[in-house]
N, C-alpha and C positions, 0 to 999 in steps of 0.2 A: 284109075277108074274115071269114066267120063262124067261130065257134069249132068246131073239127073234133073235139075229143075229148070232147064231151058233158059236160064238167064246168064248172059255172059259175065264173066268175072269182072271185066273192066266196068260194066254198068253198075254192079254192086259196089265196086270200089269208088266209082264216081259219086254214087249216091251217098256213101259214107263220108267222103271228103266234103261234099256240099253240106251235109248235115253238121259236120264239125265246124265248117266256116260259118254256118248259120248260128251255131252255138256261141262262137266267138263274137259275132255281131250282137247276139242277145246279151252276152256278158258285158260288152262295152255299153250297150244301151241301158242296161240295168244300173251300171255304175254312174252313167251320166244322169239318169233320172234321180238316183239317190243324192248326187251332188246338188242338183237343182232343187230338190225338195228341202234341203237343209239351208238354203240361202235366206238371208233376212230380206224381206220385201217391205216397201213403204206402203203408205195408205192407198196409193193407186194400184198396188199389186205389181210393182216393178222393182227390179234390182239392176243397178248399173255396176259392172265390174271394171270399168275403165276402158273397155273396148266394145262391149255388147250389152244391150238392155235385155234382160231376161224377164219374161212375164210369168206371173204366178201359176198359171195352169199348165205350163210346159212340162213340169215334172210328172204330172199325172198322165199326160198324153204319152210321154216317153215310157212311162211304166206300163201302159197298155200295149204299146208297140213291143216292149221287151217280153211281155207275157206271150204275145202272139209269136214272136221269134222263138221263144223257148219251146212252145208247143210244136211249131214247125220242125225245129231241130230234133225234138224227141220223136216225132212221127217219122222223120227221115231215118234216124238211127234204128228205130224199131223195124221199119220196113227193110232196111239193109240187113239187119240181123235175121229177120224172118226169111229173106231170100237166100241167106247163107246156109241155113240148115237144110238137110235133105228133106224133100217133101214139103217144103215151105212155100210152094207156089201159090199165087193168089187167084189163079184161073179156075 
């Protein structure tokens, strides 16, 4: 049976792969934000781990980036799934 929704299969597959890679980046960013939020900071809002000085607001910024990545990944997966169903074109 021919493809009814005018989207090539490789494009749907590529969108799904990009969405999964974005979800992996979101998971790593979420983990890194969680680690940074748990560090003990001094009075100046700094933590030195022997190699890098971490600043106190970095965890919150990374958490915001992680939320954006999770939303982007969810949107990409939803779009790839919508394109997969018959009659799921967005035009």
